[in-house]
C-alpha positions as CSV (number, residue, x, y, z in Angstrom):
1,M,0.0,0.0,0.0
2,N,1.5,3.3,-1.0
3,Y,1.7,6.2,1.5
4,R,-0.5,8.6,-0.5
5,F,-3.2,6.0,-0.9
6,A,-3.2,5.3,2.8
7,W,-3.7,8.9,3.7
8,G,-6.3,9.4,0.9
9,A,-8.4,6.5,2.2
10,L,-8.1,7.3,5.9
11,L,-8.6,11.1,6.0
12,P,-12.2,11.3,4.8
13,V,-13.2,8.5,7.2
14,V,-11.4,10.2,10.2
15,A,-12.9,13.6,9.2
16,A,-16.4,12.2,8.9
17,L,-16.2,10.4,12.2
18,Y,-14.8,13.5,13.9
19,W,-17.5,15.7,12.5
20,I,-20.3,13.3,13.6
21,A,-18.8,13.0,17.1
22,L,-18.5,16.8,17.3
23,F,-22.2,17.2,16.3
24,I,-23.4,14.6,18.8
25,A,-21.2,16.0,21.6
26,T,-22.5,19.6,21.0
27,Q,-26.2,18.5,20.9
28,I,-26.5,16.3,23.9
29,P,-27.7,17.9,27.1
30,R,-25.1,18.8,29.7
31,Q,-25.6,17.2,33.1
32,F,-23.1,19.4,34.8
33,Q,-21.1,22.5,34.3
34,F,-17.4,21.4,34.1
35,L,-15.9,24.7,33.0
36,E,-16.2,28.2,34.4
37,R,-18.4,30.5,32.3
38,G,-16.5,31.7,29.3
39,R,-13.8,29.0,29.4
40,D,-15.6,26.8,27.0
41,K,-14.4,29.1,24.2
42,I,-11.1,27.3,24.2
43,L,-13.0,24.0,23.5
44,H,-14.9,25.7,20.7
45,F,-11.6,26.9,19.2
46,G,-9.9,23.6,19.5
47,A,-12.8,21.5,18.2
48,F,-13.2,23.6,15.1
49,A,-9.5,23.9,14.5
50,G,-9.4,20.1,14.4
51,L,-12.4,20.0,12.1
52,G,-10.9,22.7,9.8
53,F,-7.6,20.9,9.6
54,L,-9.2,17.6,8.7
55,V,-11.6,19.0,6.2
56,A,-8.9,21.1,4.5
57,L,-6.5,18.1,4.3
58,C,-9.3,16.1,2.7
59,A,-9.8,18.9,0.1
60,A,-6.0,19.1,-0.4
61,Q,-6.1,15.6,-1.9
62,W,-8.1,16.9,-4.9
63,W,-7.4,20.6,-5.0
64,R,-4.6,22.9,-4.2
65,L,-5.4,24.9,-1.1
66,T,-5.5,28.3,-2.7
67,W,-6.8,31.3,-0.8
68,G,-10.1,30.9,-2.5
69,N,-10.4,27.2,-1.6
70,C,-9.4,27.9,2.0
71,L,-12.1,30.7,2.1
72,R,-14.7,28.3,0.8
73,I,-13.9,25.7,3.4
74,I,-14.0,28.3,6.2
75,C,-17.4,29.6,5.0
76,V,-18.8,26.0,5.0
77,L,-17.5,25.5,8.6
78,A,-18.7,28.9,9.7
79,A,-22.2,28.1,8.4
80,Y,-22.1,24.7,10.2
81,G,-20.9,26.5,13.4
82,A,-23.9,28.9,13.1
83,L,-26.3,26.0,12.6
84,D,-24.7,24.1,15.5
85,E,-25.1,27.1,17.8
86,Y,-28.7,27.6,16.7
87,L,-29.6,24.0,17.3
88,Q,-28.0,24.1,20.8
89,G,-30.6,26.7,21.7
90,V,-33.5,24.8,20.1
91,L,-32.9,21.1,20.8
92,T,-31.7,21.2,24.4
93,T,-32.8,22.9,27.6
94,T,-29.4,22.8,29.2
95,R,-27.5,24.6,26.5
96,K,-28.0,28.0,24.9
97,S,-26.9,29.7,21.7
98,D,-24.0,32.1,22.1
99,W,-22.6,34.2,19.3
100,K,-19.2,34.3,21.1
101,D,-19.0,30.5,20.8
102,W,-19.7,30.9,17.0
103,V,-16.8,33.5,16.8
104,M,-14.5,31.0,18.4
105,D,-15.8,28.3,16.0
106,V,-14.9,30.5,13.1
107,A,-11.5,31.4,14.6
108,G,-10.7,27.8,15.1
109,S,-11.8,26.9,11.6
110,I,-9.5,29.6,10.2
111,A,-6.5,28.3,12.3
112,G,-7.1,24.7,11.3
113,V,-7.5,25.5,7.6
114,L,-4.4,27.7,7.5
115,L,-2.4,25.0,9.3
116,A,-3.6,22.4,6.8
117,A,-2.7,24.7,3.9
118,A,0.8,25.1,5.4
119,V,1.5,21.4,5.7
120,S,-0.5,20.0,2.7
121,N,2.4,20.2,0.3
122,W,4.5,18.2,2.8
123,I,1.8,15.6,3.4
124,F,0.8,15.3,-0.3
125,P,3.9,16.3,-2.2
126,S,2.9,14.7,-5.5
127,A,-0.6,16.2,-5.5
128,D,0.7,19.7,-6.0
129,V,2.9,18.6,-8.9
130,A,0.0,16.7,-10.6
131,Q,-2.4,19.7,-10.2
132,N,0.1,22.1,-11.8
133,R,0.7,19.9,-14.8
134,S,-0.9,21.3,-17.9
135,I,-2.7,19.2,-20.5
136,D,-0.8,19.8,-23.8
């Protein structure tokens, strides 16, 4: 099994499982408050940084992570973060929507996508060469 194929097969599965786990974890009612008020922002940032990193690396298998492609991924994750925050206020009684949580979701997404863009050429070295090849 070649190295590129292993990454290519594994990344979408890991990203999908992470996204599903993140959705479930943010929608289940909390039984107790384990962080002081406001400290959950670090969790929001970290969770979405991880999601942004994984989604961007998945995209990097097929497209070069240009500024435009990075912005598209960030917009999708920002929309998901907004939906997630909205659903927290609607589906549970122990959680509430907070625009500051959404801001940290977006900030984490930006960080994760930019990190993925920085390392994608190292992880997928042949992908960049293949995408720059012209059809003549």
